[in-house]
gemmi code that builds the backbone of each chain (N, CA, C; Angstrom):
import gemmi

chains = {
    "A": [
        ("MET", (-22.888, -26.064, -31.555), (-22.412, -25.062, -30.597), (-20.944, -25.321, -30.266)),
        ("ASN", (-20.174, -24.290, -30.318), (-18.736, -24.421, -30.057), (-18.314, -23.319, -29.077)),
        ("ILE", (-17.454, -23.675, -28.153), (-16.984, -22.690, -27.170), (-15.457, -22.684, -27.175)),
        ("GLN", (-14.901, -21.508, -27.307), (-13.444, -21.382, -27.241), (-13.098, -20.384, -26.149)),
        ("HIS", (-11.908, -20.517, -25.575), (-11.509, -19.542, -24.558), (-10.005, -19.280, -24.607)),
        ("ARG", (-9.643, -18.118, -24.124), (-8.233, -17.751, -24.071), (-8.021, -16.863, -22.854)),
        ("LEU", (-6.932, -17.111, -22.157), (-6.618, -16.328, -20.968), (-5.562, -15.287, -21.323)),
        ("ASN", (-5.917, -14.011, -21.143), (-4.946, -12.926, -21.325), (-4.589, -12.421, -19.935)),
        ("GLY", (-3.526, -12.920, -19.368), (-3.227, -12.590, -17.972), (-4.272, -13.238, -17.100)),
        ("THR", (-5.031, -12.398, -16.394), (-6.135, -12.959, -15.589), (-7.497, -12.620, -16.199)),
        ("SER", (-7.470, -12.085, -17.424), (-8.721, -11.778, -18.126), (-9.094, -12.955, -19.031)),
        ("LEU", (-10.255, -13.532, -18.763), (-10.680, -14.718, -19.516), (-11.638, -14.316, -20.636)),
        ("HIS", (-11.248, -14.607, -21.871), (-12.101, -14.320, -23.027), (-12.721, -15.620, -23.528)),
        ("ILE", (-14.032, -15.559, -23.724), (-14.762, -16.748, -24.178), (-15.516, -16.398, -25.459)),
        ("TRP", (-15.467, -17.303, -26.417), (-16.212, -17.120, -27.662), (-17.305, -18.180, -27.749)),
        ("LEU", (-18.547, -17.720, -27.871), (-19.660, -18.644, -28.092), (-19.959, -18.647, -29.586)),
        ("ILE", (-19.951, -19.808, -30.187), (-20.131, -19.900, -31.635), (-21.252, -20.887, -31.943)),
        ("GLY", (-22.289, -20.391, -32.616), (-23.416, -21.261, -32.955), (-24.726, -20.643, -32.522)),
        ("GLU", (-25.667, -21.488, -32.087), (-26.992, -21.031, -31.672), (-27.236, -21.481, -30.234)),
        ("LEU", (-27.597, -20.533, -29.391), (-27.820, -20.869, -27.973), (-29.319, -20.904, -27.684)),
        ("ASP", (-29.843, -22.120, -27.622), (-31.242, -22.315, -27.240), (-31.294, -23.481, -26.247)),
        ("GLU", (-32.472, -23.999, -25.995), (-32.633, -25.063, -25.005), (-31.754, -26.286, -25.307)),
        ("SER", (-31.590, -26.583, -26.591), (-30.855, -27.797, -26.953), (-29.362, -27.698, -26.633)),
        ("HIS", (-28.839, -26.488, -26.490), (-27.411, -26.333, -26.203), (-27.143, -25.718, -24.835)),
        ("ALA", (-28.194, -25.399, -24.093), (-28.022, -24.668, -22.828), (-27.204, -25.472, -21.811)),
        ("ALA", (-27.491, -26.757, -21.665), (-26.773, -27.567, -20.674), (-25.299, -27.672, -21.030)),
        ("PHE", (-25.022, -27.852, -22.307), (-23.628, -27.938, -22.770), (-22.880, -26.643, -22.448)),
        ("VAL", (-23.497, -25.504, -22.774), (-22.841, -24.207, -22.534), (-22.635, -23.992, -21.037)),
        ("ARG", (-23.657, -24.292, -20.261), (-23.592, -24.119, -18.801), (-22.430, -24.943, -18.221)),
        ("GLU", (-22.387, -26.208, -18.559), (-21.361, -27.095, -18.001), (-19.967, -26.726, -18.498)),
        ("HIS", (-19.879, -26.395, -19.772), (-18.576, -26.058, -20.359), (-18.022, -24.772, -19.732)),
        ("LEU", (-18.872, -23.759, -19.580), (-18.411, -22.495, -18.988), (-17.998, -22.710, -17.528)),
        ("ASP", (-18.801, -23.457, -16.793), (-18.469, -23.701, -15.380), (-17.131, -24.438, -15.250)),
        ("GLU", (-16.889, -25.347, -16.176), (-15.620, -26.084, -16.164), (-14.450, -25.130, -16.451)),
        ("ILE", (-14.638, -24.225, -17.395), (-13.581, -23.242, -17.713), (-13.331, -22.352, -16.491)),
        ("PHE", (-14.403, -21.945, -15.824), (-14.257, -21.078, -14.641), (-13.515, -21.824, -13.521)),
        ("ARG", (-13.817, -23.114, -13.386), (-13.209, -23.911, -12.317), (-11.706, -24.089, -12.525)),
        ("THR", (-11.309, -24.178, -13.771), (-9.910, -24.546, -14.054), (-9.024, -23.345, -14.381)),
        ("ASN", (-9.567, -22.147, -14.257), (-8.763, -20.958, -14.529), (-8.924, -19.948, -13.398)),
        ("SER", (-7.822, -19.330, -13.021), (-7.872, -18.280, -12.009), (-7.987, -16.941, -12.738)),
        ("VAL", (-9.126, -16.288, -12.589), (-9.380, -15.095, -13.412), (-9.866, -13.921, -12.560)),
        ("SER", (-9.680, -12.706, -13.116), (-10.162, -11.502, -12.437), (-11.381, -10.920, -13.146)),
        ("GLU", (-11.598, -11.325, -14.397), (-12.782, -10.888, -15.143), (-13.054, -11.878, -16.270)),
        ("VAL", (-14.325, -11.897, -16.708), (-14.706, -12.790, -17.803), (-15.412, -11.967, -18.872)),
        ("ILE", (-14.965, -12.120, -20.119), (-15.583, -11.411, -21.247), (-16.074, -12.462, -22.240)),
        ("ILE", (-17.391, -12.440, -22.493), (-17.947, -13.383, -23.461), (-18.160, -12.666, -24.786)),
        ("ASP", (-17.463, -13.124, -25.804), (-17.597, -12.559, -27.156), (-18.733, -13.292, -27.868)),
        ("MET", (-19.724, -12.521, -28.328), (-20.906, -13.128, -28.935), (-20.974, -12.934, -30.444)),
        ("SER", (-19.857, -12.505, -31.034), (-19.887, -12.224, -32.478), (-20.189, -13.485, -33.302)),
        ("GLY", (-19.906, -14.654, -32.744), (-20.172, -15.895, -33.474), (-21.486, -16.550, -33.092)),
        ("LEU", (-22.272, -15.836, -32.287), (-23.549, -16.399, -31.842), (-24.655, -15.890, -32.769)),
        ("SER", (-25.153, -16.763, -33.630), (-26.123, -16.326, -34.636), (-27.551, -16.294, -34.100)),
        ("PHE", (-27.792, -16.988, -32.997), (-29.161, -17.005, -32.437), (-29.090, -17.225, -30.942)),
        ("MET", (-29.948, -16.517, -30.227), (-30.104, -16.799, -28.794), (-31.518, -16.402, -28.367)),
        ("ASP", (-32.159, -17.246, -27.584), (-33.464, -16.866, -27.040), (-33.336, -16.708, -25.522)),
        ("SER", (-34.447, -16.625, -24.813), (-34.367, -16.301, -23.383), (-33.755, -17.433, -22.554)),
        ("THR", (-33.666, -18.632, -23.133), (-32.939, -19.697, -22.443), (-31.482, -19.271, -22.237)),
        ("GLY", (-30.920, -18.590, -23.223), (-29.557, -18.081, -23.110), (-29.426, -17.032, -22.024)),
        ("ILE", (-30.483, -16.244, -21.830), (-30.475, -15.246, -20.756), (-30.351, -15.955, -19.401)),
        ("GLY", (-31.096, -17.036, -19.250), (-31.015, -17.810, -18.011), (-29.610, -18.355, -17.777)),
        ("VAL", (-28.977, -18.828, -18.846), (-27.612, -19.353, -18.748), (-26.653, -18.235, -18.316)),
        ("LEU", (-26.797, -17.064, -18.913), (-25.911, -15.934, -18.575), (-26.114, -15.489, -17.122)),
        ("ILE", (-27.373, -15.405, -16.708), (-27.641, -14.963, -15.332), (-27.074, -15.967, -14.326)),
        ("GLY", (-27.181, -17.240, -14.639), (-26.612, -18.268, -13.768), (-25.104, -18.125, -13.622)),
        ("ARG", (-24.418, -17.855, -14.757), (-22.958, -17.683, -14.699), (-22.611, -16.387, -13.963)),
        ("TYR", (-23.426, -15.347, -14.197), (-23.207, -14.070, -13.506), (-23.259, -14.269, -11.985)),
        ("LYS", (-24.232, -15.028, -11.535), (-24.395, -15.241, -10.086), (-23.199, -15.993, -9.506)),
        ("SER", (-22.765, -17.043, -10.196), (-21.649, -17.826, -9.648), (-20.361, -17.001, -9.659)),
        ("LEU", (-20.164, -16.181, -10.682), (-18.956, -15.346, -10.731), (-19.031, -14.224, -9.696)),
        ("LYS", (-20.236, -13.680, -9.525), (-20.413, -12.575, -8.569), (-20.076, -13.031, -7.149)),
        ("SER", (-20.401, -14.286, -6.840), (-20.093, -14.804, -5.498), (-18.588, -14.840, -5.251)),
        ("LYS", (-17.806, -14.778, -6.334), (-16.338, -14.736, -6.207), (-15.803, -13.357, -6.581)),
        ("SER", (-16.718, -12.376, -6.667), (-16.380, -10.983, -7.012), (-15.674, -10.861, -8.363)),
        ("ILE", (-16.072, -11.710, -9.310), (-15.493, -11.648, -10.664), (-16.532, -11.050, -11.608)),
        ("PRO", (-16.240, -9.899, -12.214), (-17.221, -9.292, -13.119), (-17.323, -10.045, -14.454)),
        ("LEU", (-18.528, -10.014, -15.016), (-18.796, -10.662, -16.304), (-19.240, -9.596, -17.306)),
        ("PHE", (-18.681, -9.654, -18.511), (-19.044, -8.716, -19.576), (-19.387, -9.503, -20.834)),
        ("VAL", (-20.158, -8.859, -21.708), (-20.373, -9.434, -23.041), (-19.926, -8.407, -24.075)),
        ("GLN", (-19.571, -8.902, -25.251), (-19.214, -7.978, -26.331), (-19.608, -8.547, -27.681)),
        ("LYS", (-19.822, -7.611, -28.610), (-20.082, -7.907, -30.026), (-21.280, -8.828, -30.287)),
        ("PRO", (-22.412, -8.629, -29.622), (-23.573, -9.445, -29.994), (-24.111, -9.010, -31.355)),
        ("SER", (-24.671, -9.946, -32.116), (-25.338, -9.592, -33.373), (-26.576, -8.755, -33.048)),
        ("ARG", (-27.175, -8.157, -34.065), (-28.387, -7.346, -33.829), (-29.489, -8.173, -33.189)),
        ("ALA", (-29.641, -9.421, -33.669), (-30.713, -10.274, -33.149), (-30.473, -10.619, -31.680)),
        ("VAL", (-29.247, -10.972, -31.358), (-28.924, -11.343, -29.973), (-28.982, -10.107, -29.077)),
        ("ASP", (-28.505, -8.990, -29.602), (-28.523, -7.738, -28.837), (-29.962, -7.348, -28.464)),
        ("LYS", (-30.890, -7.620, -29.361), (-32.288, -7.268, -29.096), (-32.836, -8.060, -27.897)),
        ("VAL", (-32.494, -9.339, -27.831), (-32.941, -10.173, -26.697), (-32.266, -9.698, -25.406)),
        ("LEU", (-30.964, -9.429, -25.489), (-30.225, -8.975, -24.306), (-30.782, -7.640, -23.806)),
        ("SER", (-31.044, -6.719, -24.722), (-31.549, -5.388, -24.339), (-32.931, -5.488, -23.706)),
        ("LEU", (-33.791, -6.281, -24.339), (-35.169, -6.406, -23.854), (-35.217, -6.904, -22.409)),
        ("THR", (-34.340, -7.831, -22.090), (-34.391, -8.439, -20.760), (-33.665, -7.599, -19.704)),
        ("GLY", (-33.023, -6.526, -20.137), (-32.369, -5.628, -19.175), (-31.093, -6.207, -18.577)),
        ("ILE", (-30.535, -7.199, -19.218), (-29.389, -7.910, -18.632), (-28.116, -7.057, -18.615)),
        ("TYR", (-28.091, -6.028, -19.479), (-26.885, -5.185, -19.517), (-26.672, -4.418, -18.213)),
        ("LYS", (-27.710, -4.339, -17.404), (-27.542, -3.651, -16.102), (-26.610, -4.439, -15.180)),
        ("ILE", (-26.609, -5.753, -15.333), (-25.751, -6.569, -14.457), (-24.566, -7.181, -15.211)),
        ("ILE", (-24.761, -7.367, -16.525), (-23.669, -7.897, -17.351), (-23.437, -6.866, -18.469)),
        ("PRO", (-22.581, -5.868, -18.214), (-22.440, -4.770, -19.180), (-21.888, -5.225, -20.534)),
        ("LYS", (-22.341, -4.510, -21.561), (-21.801, -4.736, -22.908), (-20.614, -3.815, -23.090)),
        ("ILE", (-19.473, -4.364, -23.465), (-18.285, -3.534, -23.682), (-17.904, -3.606, -25.155)),
        ("SER", (-17.140, -2.623, -25.603), (-16.766, -2.581, -27.022), (-15.411, -3.263, -27.225)),
    ],
    "B": [
        ("MET", (-57.553, -16.593, -46.809), (-56.212, -17.040, -46.426), (-55.372, -17.298, -47.683)),
        ("ASP", (-54.187, -16.697, -47.739), (-53.357, -16.809, -48.933), (-52.476, -18.050, -48.939)),
        ("ASN", (-52.057, -18.457, -47.735), (-51.162, -19.619, -47.662), (-51.186, -20.149, -46.230)),
        ("ASN", (-50.873, -21.405, -46.079), (-50.807, -21.942, -44.718), (-49.875, -23.139, -44.658)),
        ("MET", (-49.440, -23.460, -43.457), (-48.582, -24.625, -43.236), (-48.882, -25.230, -41.877)),
        ("SER", (-48.630, -26.514, -41.749), (-48.779, -27.197, -40.466), (-47.578, -28.093, -40.248)),
        ("LEU", (-47.153, -28.149, -39.005), (-45.975, -28.948, -38.656), (-46.254, -29.617, -37.318)),
        ("LYS", (-45.981, -30.900, -37.250), (-46.132, -31.609, -35.971), (-44.769, -32.196, -35.614)),
        ("ILE", (-44.264, -31.838, -34.437), (-42.925, -32.304, -34.062), (-42.950, -32.923, -32.670)),
        ("LYS", (-41.995, -33.794, -32.434), (-41.803, -34.353, -31.111), (-41.252, -33.253, -30.205)),
        ("ALA", (-41.691, -33.252, -28.948), (-41.279, -32.186, -28.021), (-39.894, -32.460, -27.455)),
        ("ILE", (-38.901, -32.304, -28.299), (-37.508, -32.425, -27.852), (-36.738, -31.208, -28.336)),
        ("SER", (-35.735, -30.821, -27.554), (-35.112, -29.520, -27.790), (-34.378, -29.436, -29.118)),
        ("LYS", (-33.906, -30.556, -29.635), (-33.184, -30.443, -30.908), (-34.127, -30.083, -32.064)),
        ("ASN", (-35.432, -30.157, -31.843), (-36.385, -29.743, -32.878), (-36.655, -28.232, -32.880)),
        ("GLU", (-36.128, -27.533, -31.888), (-36.384, -26.086, -31.819), (-35.843, -25.352, -33.045)),
        ("ALA", (-34.589, -25.646, -33.380), (-33.966, -24.955, -34.518), (-34.726, -25.258, -35.805)),
        ("PHE", (-35.166, -26.521, -35.935), (-35.939, -26.919, -37.113), (-37.249, -26.131, -37.178)),
        ("ALA", (-37.965, -26.071, -36.049), (-39.268, -25.394, -36.016), (-39.139, -23.910, -36.364)),
        ("ARG", (-38.182, -23.234, -35.758), (-38.076, -21.789, -36.018), (-37.605, -21.512, -37.444)),
        ("SER", (-36.765, -22.430, -37.980), (-36.299, -22.236, -39.357), (-37.441, -22.418, -40.353)),
        ("VAL", (-38.308, -23.389, -40.079), (-39.437, -23.645, -40.978), (-40.369, -22.424, -41.020)),
        ("VAL", (-40.716, -21.904, -39.850), (-41.633, -20.749, -39.820), (-40.943, -19.524, -40.417)),
        ("GLY", (-39.648, -19.379, -40.139), (-38.899, -18.260, -40.721), (-38.894, -18.334, -42.236)),
        ("ALA", (-38.733, -19.539, -42.780), (-38.727, -19.709, -44.240), (-40.125, -19.502, -44.824)),
        ("PHE", (-41.138, -19.936, -44.071), (-42.521, -19.816, -44.566), (-42.911, -18.352, -44.795)),
        ("CYS", (-42.414, -17.463, -43.938), (-42.853, -16.061, -44.033), (-42.058, -15.253, -45.065)),
        ("VAL", (-41.137, -15.892, -45.760), (-40.295, -15.153, -46.725), (-41.142, -14.490, -47.821)),
        ("GLU", (-42.278, -15.103, -48.169), (-43.110, -14.508, -49.221), (-43.689, -13.149, -48.811)),
        ("LEU", (-43.618, -12.831, -47.513), (-44.089, -11.528, -47.048), (-42.986, -10.457, -47.155)),
        ("ASN", (-41.868, -10.843, -47.759), (-40.777, -9.900, -47.993), (-40.256, -9.262, -46.702)),
        ("PRO", (-40.010, -10.073, -45.710), (-39.578, -9.511, -44.418), (-38.127, -9.047, -44.448)),
        ("THR", (-37.782, -8.168, -43.522), (-36.376, -7.808, -43.319), (-35.724, -8.919, -42.498)),
        ("MET", (-34.410, -8.907, -42.435), (-33.703, -9.903, -41.608), (-34.114, -9.758, -40.141)),
        ("ASP", (-34.295, -8.518, -39.705), (-34.694, -8.298, -38.308), (-36.063, -8.933, -38.040)),
        ("GLU", (-36.974, -8.792, -39.000), (-38.314, -9.363, -38.817), (-38.261, -10.898, -38.787)),
        ("ILE", (-37.440, -11.478, -39.647), (-37.296, -12.942, -39.629), (-36.719, -13.395, -38.281)),
        ("ASN", (-35.733, -12.661, -37.798), (-35.143, -13.020, -36.494), (-36.161, -12.893, -35.366)),
        ("ASP", (-37.008, -11.873, -35.433), (-38.063, -11.715, -34.423), (-38.975, -12.943, -34.411)),
        ("ILE", (-39.378, -13.367, -35.580), (-40.297, -14.507, -35.687), (-39.629, -15.790, -35.204)),
        ("LYS", (-38.392, -15.997, -35.629), (-37.673, -17.207, -35.206), (-37.505, -17.231, -33.680)),
        ("THR", (-37.225, -16.073, -33.106), (-37.036, -16.025, -31.649), (-38.357, -16.307, -30.928)),
        ("ALA", (-39.444, -15.711, -31.412), (-40.752, -15.929, -30.775), (-41.161, -17.398, -30.857)),
        ("VAL", (-40.942, -18.013, -32.014), (-41.286, -19.438, -32.183), (-40.433, -20.291, -31.243)),
        ("SER", (-39.165, -19.960, -31.152), (-38.264, -20.717, -30.273), (-38.725, -20.644, -28.823)),
        ("GLU", (-39.164, -19.466, -28.404), (-39.655, -19.303, -27.029), (-40.881, -20.186, -26.777)),
        ("ALA", (-41.803, -20.174, -27.724), (-43.039, -20.942, -27.542), (-42.752, -22.441, -27.525)),
        ("VAL", (-41.876, -22.890, -28.404), (-41.538, -24.317, -28.460), (-40.788, -24.734, -27.188)),
        ("THR", (-39.903, -23.871, -26.707), (-39.202, -24.162, -25.443), (-40.205, -24.342, -24.313)),
        ("ASN", (-41.194, -23.467, -24.247), (-42.221, -23.584, -23.201), (-42.913, -24.948, -23.247)),
        ("CYS", (-43.215, -25.408, -24.455), (-43.881, -26.708, -24.602), (-43.009, -27.825, -24.033)),
        ("ILE", (-41.722, -27.799, -24.386), (-40.808, -28.876, -23.982), (-40.552, -28.842, -22.471)),
        ("VAL", (-40.228, -27.642, -21.978), (-39.775, -27.503, -20.581), (-40.940, -27.506, -19.597)),
        ("HIS", (-41.988, -26.768, -19.933), (-43.080, -26.591, -18.971), (-44.274, -27.509, -19.256)),
        ("ALA", (-44.772, -27.486, -20.493), (-45.982, -28.267, -20.779), (-45.741, -29.764, -20.595)),
        ("TYR", (-44.621, -30.247, -21.139), (-44.342, -31.689, -21.072), (-43.269, -32.048, -20.044)),
        ("ASN", (-42.631, -31.025, -19.457), (-41.598, -31.267, -18.435), (-40.575, -32.301, -18.909)),
        ("TYR", (-40.125, -32.146, -20.140), (-39.098, -32.990, -20.778), (-39.585, -34.414, -21.077)),
        ("ARG", (-40.863, -34.670, -20.889), (-41.385, -36.010, -21.201), (-41.894, -36.022, -22.641)),
        ("ASP", (-42.304, -37.201, -23.095), (-42.784, -37.320, -24.466), (-44.020, -36.463, -24.702)),
        ("GLY", (-44.107, -35.917, -25.877), (-45.284, -35.138, -26.232), (-45.142, -34.625, -27.650)),
        ("GLU", (-46.227, -34.060, -28.151), (-46.190, -33.514, -29.506), (-46.517, -32.032, -29.493)),
        ("ILE", (-45.888, -31.334, -30.382), (-46.135, -29.897, -30.545), (-46.664, -29.674, -31.961)),
        ("GLU", (-47.764, -28.948, -32.051), (-48.327, -28.622, -33.364), (-48.071, -27.143, -33.655)),
        ("ILE", (-47.562, -26.895, -34.825), (-47.304, -25.518, -35.237), (-48.064, -25.255, -36.530)),
        ("ASN", (-48.955, -24.295, -36.475), (-49.707, -23.903, -37.663), (-49.410, -22.438, -37.952)),
        ("ALA", (-49.214, -22.140, -39.204), (-48.996, -20.743, -39.575), (-49.798, -20.442, -40.823)),
        ("ASP", (-50.349, -19.254, -40.896), (-51.001, -18.856, -42.131), (-50.709, -17.402, -42.459)),
        ("ILE", (-50.742, -17.154, -43.737), (-50.510, -15.806, -44.241), (-51.817, -15.293, -44.799)),
        ("ASP", (-52.232, -14.166, -44.276), (-53.495, -13.561, -44.691), (-53.180, -12.122, -45.091)),
        ("GLY", (-53.137, -11.872, -46.383), (-52.699, -10.547, -46.829), (-51.253, -10.323, -46.449)),
        ("ASN", (-51.002, -9.269, -45.680), (-49.622, -9.007, -45.260), (-49.407, -9.367, -43.788)),
        ("CYS", (-50.266, -10.262, -43.276), (-50.177, -10.639, -41.865), (-49.843, -12.130, -41.710)),
        ("LEU", (-48.910, -12.405, -40.817), (-48.547, -13.786, -40.492), (-49.166, -14.164, -39.147)),
        ("HIS", (-49.916, -15.247, -39.136), (-50.494, -15.766, -37.890), (-49.804, -17.078, -37.553)),
        ("ILE", (-49.393, -17.220, -36.324), (-48.731, -18.462, -35.887), (-49.487, -19.013, -34.677)),
        ("GLU", (-49.708, -20.318, -34.700), (-50.370, -20.986, -33.578), (-49.488, -22.156, -33.139)),
        ("ILE", (-49.140, -22.187, -31.857), (-48.291, -23.267, -31.339), (-49.037, -23.946, -30.189)),
        ("LYS", (-49.259, -25.226, -30.372), (-50.205, -25.945, -29.511), (-49.539, -27.153, -28.853)),
        ("ASP", (-49.808, -27.337, -27.564), (-49.338, -28.562, -26.900), (-50.503, -29.186, -26.135)),
        ("TYR", (-50.293, -30.423, -25.678), (-51.311, -31.141, -24.909), (-50.753, -31.522, -23.540)),
        ("GLY", (-49.932, -30.636, -23.005), (-49.266, -30.891, -21.736), (-50.098, -30.471, -20.536)),
        ("VAL", (-49.407, -30.045, -19.488), (-50.080, -29.800, -18.205), (-50.913, -28.510, -18.182)),
        ("GLY", (-50.669, -27.637, -19.126), (-51.405, -26.382, -19.130), (-50.810, -25.365, -18.164)),
        ("ILE", (-51.302, -24.148, -18.261), (-50.808, -23.060, -17.402), (-51.903, -22.709, -16.404)),
        ("GLU", (-51.561, -22.787, -15.134), (-52.568, -22.567, -14.087), (-53.099, -21.139, -14.112)),
        ("ASP", (-52.191, -20.181, -14.136), (-52.583, -18.769, -14.114), (-51.887, -18.063, -15.279)),
        ("ILE", (-52.616, -17.908, -16.367), (-52.004, -17.368, -17.588), (-51.531, -15.930, -17.388)),
        ("GLU", (-52.322, -15.118, -16.720), (-51.919, -13.717, -16.507), (-50.622, -13.621, -15.715)),
        ("LYS", (-50.488, -14.476, -14.711), (-49.267, -14.497, -13.905), (-48.076, -14.954, -14.753)),
        ("ALA", (-48.320, -15.959, -15.581), (-47.242, -16.502, -16.419), (-46.725, -15.467, -17.412)),
        ("ARG", (-47.583, -14.523, -17.769), (-47.174, -13.501, -18.745), (-46.285, -12.425, -18.136)),
        ("GLN", (-46.232, -12.368, -16.818), (-45.439, -11.317, -16.170), (-43.940, -11.547, -16.409)),
        ("PRO", (-43.187, -10.472, -16.715), (-41.744, -10.631, -16.897), (-41.093, -11.248, -15.666)),
        ("PHE", (-40.162, -12.121, -15.890), (-39.338, -12.785, -14.859), (-40.106, -13.823, -14.034)),
        ("PHE", (-41.368, -14.055, -14.380), (-42.089, -15.103, -13.654), (-41.660, -16.467, -14.205)),
        ("THR", (-41.263, -17.351, -13.322), (-40.933, -18.718, -13.746), (-41.300, -19.694, -12.641)),
        ("THR", (-41.723, -20.872, -13.061), (-42.019, -21.924, -12.079), (-40.787, -22.800, -11.859)),
        ("LYS", (-39.700, -22.496, -12.601), (-38.490, -23.321, -12.479), (-37.241, -22.459, -12.272)),
        ("PRO", (-37.198, -21.680, -11.196), (-36.013, -20.842, -10.974), (-34.753, -21.678, -10.731)),
        ("GLU", (-34.932, -22.892, -10.214), (-33.766, -23.747, -9.931), (-33.067, -24.193, -11.211)),
        ("GLU", (-33.756, -24.078, -12.345), (-33.149, -24.471, -13.624), (-32.561, -23.270, -14.359)),
        ("GLU", (-32.408, -22.157, -13.664), (-31.877, -20.942, -14.280), (-32.751, -20.472, -15.428)),
        ("ARG", (-34.059, -20.572, -15.254), (-34.990, -20.043, -16.263), (-35.116, -18.540, -16.068)),
        ("SER", (-35.134, -17.789, -17.158), (-35.186, -16.331, -17.027), (-36.600, -15.827, -16.777)),
        ("GLY", (-37.596, -16.602, -17.162), (-38.977, -16.134, -17.007), (-39.342, -15.039, -17.996)),
        ("MET", (-38.608, -14.986, -19.109), (-38.841, -13.912, -20.083), (-39.439, -14.411, -21.396)),
        ("GLY", (-39.809, -15.669, -21.454), (-40.311, -16.246, -22.703), (-41.504, -15.502, -23.285)),
        ("PHE", (-42.552, -15.331, -22.490), (-43.750, -14.645, -23.008), (-43.469, -13.166, -23.283)),
        ("THR", (-42.586, -12.561, -22.470), (-42.233, -11.153, -22.700), (-41.538, -10.992, -24.050)),
        ("VAL", (-40.660, -11.939, -24.371), (-39.983, -11.886, -25.677), (-41.009, -12.057, -26.802)),
        ("MET", (-41.905, -13.041, -26.658), (-42.928, -13.255, -27.696), (-43.766, -11.992, -27.893)),
        ("GLU", (-44.176, -11.395, -26.783), (-45.036, -10.211, -26.835), (-44.310, -9.026, -27.483)),
        ("SER", (-43.026, -8.906, -27.186), (-42.259, -7.774, -27.698), (-41.882, -7.935, -29.166)),
        ("PHE", (-41.632, -9.174, -29.567), (-41.132, -9.407, -30.922), (-42.249, -9.584, -31.943)),
        ("MET", (-43.466, -9.845, -31.458), (-44.606, -9.997, -32.360), (-45.565, -8.833, -32.123)),
        ("ASP", (-46.572, -8.684, -32.976), (-47.545, -7.604, -32.786), (-48.615, -7.989, -31.770)),
        ("THR", (-49.026, -9.244, -31.813), (-50.040, -9.701, -30.861), (-49.626, -11.038, -30.255)),
        ("LEU", (-50.078, -11.269, -29.025), (-49.846, -12.561, -28.360), (-51.100, -12.915, -27.579)),
        ("ASP", (-51.602, -14.101, -27.847), (-52.792, -14.564, -27.148), (-52.506, -15.969, -26.619)),
        ("ILE", (-52.780, -16.198, -25.339), (-52.510, -17.502, -24.731), (-53.826, -18.067, -24.216)),
        ("GLN", (-54.145, -19.283, -24.658), (-55.415, -19.892, -24.262), (-55.190, -21.310, -23.775)),
        ("LYS", (-56.155, -21.801, -23.008), (-56.126, -23.208, -22.614), (-56.517, -24.052, -23.814)),
        ("ASN", (-55.815, -25.154, -24.006), (-56.146, -26.068, -25.093), (-57.157, -27.095, -24.585)),
        ("SER", (-57.848, -27.738, -25.487), (-58.792, -28.783, -25.112), (-58.316, -30.120, -25.681)),
        ("PRO", (-58.225, -31.203, -24.928), (-58.660, -31.331, -23.535), (-57.626, -30.860, -22.518)),
        ("SER", (-56.379, -30.655, -22.957), (-55.366, -30.189, -22.014), (-54.301, -29.422, -22.778)),
        ("GLY", (-53.476, -28.693, -22.030), (-52.379, -27.982, -22.672), (-52.681, -26.521, -22.934)),
        ("THR", (-51.898, -25.971, -23.851), (-51.938, -24.528, -24.093), (-51.861, -24.244, -25.594)),
        ("VAL", (-52.538, -23.195, -26.008), (-52.423, -22.704, -27.383), (-51.887, -21.282, -27.328)),
        ("VAL", (-50.765, -21.077, -27.992), (-50.193, -19.729, -28.082), (-50.426, -19.230, -29.504)),
        ("LYS", (-51.072, -18.066, -29.604), (-51.325, -17.474, -30.920), (-50.597, -16.146, -31.021)),
        ("MET", (-49.858, -15.982, -32.087), (-49.095, -14.750, -32.284), (-49.310, -14.267, -33.710)),
        ("SER", (-49.200, -12.967, -33.907), (-49.300, -12.456, -35.277), (-48.347, -11.289, -35.482)),
        ("LYS", (-48.007, -11.081, -36.726), (-47.146, -9.966, -37.072), (-47.533, -9.473, -38.462)),
        ("THR", (-47.698, -8.172, -38.580), (-48.058, -7.571, -39.861), (-46.819, -6.954, -40.499)),
        ("PHE", (-46.684, -7.172, -41.778), (-45.499, -6.697, -42.495), (-45.863, -5.532, -43.401)),
        ("ASP", (-45.003, -4.534, -43.402), (-45.181, -3.398, -44.298), (-44.462, -3.734, -45.599)),
        ("MET", (-45.176, -4.388, -46.500), (-44.523, -4.888, -47.712), (-44.073, -3.763, -48.627)),
        ("ASN", (-44.809, -2.658, -48.654), (-44.407, -1.527, -49.504), (-43.103, -0.920, -49.012)),
        ("LYS", (-43.011, -0.808, -47.693), (-41.801, -0.231, -47.113), (-40.590, -1.099, -47.471)),
        ("ASN", (-40.781, -2.418, -47.351), (-39.672, -3.315, -47.663), (-39.239, -3.180, -49.115)),
        ("LYS", (-40.238, -3.051, -49.992), (-39.910, -2.897, -51.415), (-39.112, -1.609, -51.624)),
        ("ALA", (-39.541, -0.548, -50.952), (-38.850, 0.739, -51.095), (-37.412, 0.631, -50.603)),
        ("ASP", (-37.223, -0.143, -49.514), (-35.868, -0.291, -48.955), (-34.925, -0.964, -49.940)),
        ("LYS", (-35.517, -1.825, -50.774), (-34.654, -2.638, -51.630), (-34.355, -1.975, -52.966)),
        ("THR", (-34.992, -0.838, -53.217), (-34.744, -0.175, -54.497), (-33.635, 0.858, -54.339)),
    ],
}
model = gemmi.Model(1)
for chain_id, residues in chains.items():
    chain = gemmi.Chain(chain_id)
    for i, (resn, *xyz) in enumerate(residues, 1):
        res = gemmi.Residue()
        res.name, res.seqid = resn, gemmi.SeqId(i, " ")
        for name, pos in zip(("N", "CA", "C"), xyz):
            atom = gemmi.Atom()
            atom.name, atom.element = name, gemmi.Element(name[0])
            atom.pos, atom.b_iso = gemmi.Position(*pos), 0.0
            res.add_atom(atom)
        chain.add_residue(res)
    model.add_chain(chain)
structure = gemmi.Structure()
structure.add_model(model)
structure.setup_entities()
């Protein structure tokens, strides 16, 4: 699992690369929280084009980050999920709170 | 029964990718689409996660995975000897989780149910849980797609 990020002004772009399941959930959670702590941002966009697998453990990780960002009024978006990842995201209804953008 | 496999793994999270890849590879003889393979891998991952996180609560334990192919149907059985599920019907409800403090989504069984054709959850003997799932493949349709 690899995580990269880039700040465009106050817009934070994050790339998740690899497979997000139970074995990588703690790493992703801690790494994202650290990025959020050390950057002043107005929005967060997670690019999932490099995420080849995700199960519902990943949904829990996303909802946790959504809650912490929401408490600071920072919106969270996802983009470019693969078909497999998109199916999990759609099924769980997460796009209602974390919209998918193009 | 046309084919079968059995796998016994230690209940640790780094074995999840191995378990889902093995079952995904096993079903290749059914000529699945990529979407169908992903469905199976995701369902297996959910069941194995449940064993590690809930059945054994991150402690030592073993997970047994059995799969068989019967005609154009794949049957998967994932078995643990952990604490078991107190109320199976409640556990099947979307968003139900006994560990909200760990940011659990409570969607594991919902994903299994949605991605497979059937899902059956039973108490194991003497302890633990047996999750049985199946998926039927339209092999003729797949052949037509590839021509």
